[in-house]
C-alpha positions, 0 to 999 in steps of 0.5 A: 473897611476890613472886617477886623476894623473896630467900631466903638459901639460894638466893642466889648471887654471880655475877661478870661478865666486868668483875669486877662481883659480882651477887647472883642468886637461883636458881629453885626446883625448883617454879618449874622444874617449873611452867615445864617443864610449861607447855612440855610443854603448848605442845609438845602444842598444836603437835603437835595443830595439826600433827596436824590439818593433816596429817590434813586434807591426808591425807584430801584427797589420798585416797591410802594412800601419801600418808597414810604419807608424812604419818605419817612427816612427823608423826613427823619433826616431833614428833622435831624439836619435841622436840629443838629446842624448848628449844634454839631458845628458849634460844639467843635473847637472853632465854635462856628458853622460853615456860614459863620466861618465864611463870615469870620465870626464865632460863638463865645461865652459872654462871661469870658469862660469856656463855651459849654455844650449846654449853652450851645445846645440851648441857643440852638434848640431855641432857634426852633421856637424862633424860626423853624417851628412857626414857619413849618406850622405856617407851611403845613397849614397853608398846604392843607388850606387850613391857614386863617388870616389871623393865624398867618399874621400871628405866625409871621409876626412872631417869626419877624420879631425873633428874626429882627430881635438882634437889631433892638439890643446893644449886644446884637443877641438873639433870644437864644443868646440871652438864655444861653449866655452867649454872643457872636463875635468877630474873628480877625483874619489878618495874616500873621506871616512869619511872626508866628513861625517857630523859625523866627521865634524859636531861637529867642526862647526855649520852653520846657515841657512843663511850661508848655503843658500849662495851657491847652487848645482853647488858650492857644486860640485866645493867644492867636486872637491877641496876636492877630489884634496887635494891641500892645496893652493886651499883649503885655497883660497876656505875656505877664499872665503867662510868665507869672504862671511859669514863674519867669522873669519879665521879658524885654519884648512881650510880642516876641515872647508871645510869638515864641510861646505860641509857636512852641505850644502849637507845635506841641499840641499838633504833635500830640494830635498826630498821635491821637491825643488832644487837650481841650484846655488848661482845665482839662486832663482829658485826652481823646482822639481827633482826626481834624485840624488843630487850627485853620 
């Protein structure tokens, strides 16, 4: 079964700020676990590389004081990596860590609005309480020989409850997701082929600069999601919303209209990024430099 095939029990309707209902599919607990394990592997690789580099520097210095300072630096780096790895990746446009991207899932706001930095920070800071702090406490106590049986069972019990919590609610939410108002959804990956190319769609419709300036990067990603799903009802609703915003008359072929607008909007945004400008969404007038790719 392909990852974008729908299972009714995991389907939800998300309403965008424009009032457009989109049917999304929640990520399964297994997919989220796989993404988390991959991210732990990536973090482990970073720690190993950091350890090797600092060890080489320490032996090259040949000083016990330098070795202690480098060890403190390693502890600080490990702490920063653990705290900010998930947050920094999810603050980016894709709202996904490398593990999530490998599993074709991403974080989204449950209310259908913009995914805010506060929500991302909240959901990831709570992961410390869910997993990392209890395991760090148990590891430290075990290494020092101060871990009692009761404390060990309590720590493992807490961590197990937090890890398996998504299995016991219909939206597959972590506790951090409950607090932050987020959930994790699947991102379909079927190929769009030439349907989204300007070469195929550009001859049918022409858009003015004012019409293209209506939307930004986040709306482009929403439009891509709609086109990937290929649901006629959704396409008709989105096309009607865009045409209303433009003041245009209804089109005969909603998908052709959306393909053309997608291609034109993407070309405009990518052109702006080549000159160091980037518009995050239709509600943002902020223009900031960015050296990363617009879309995958």
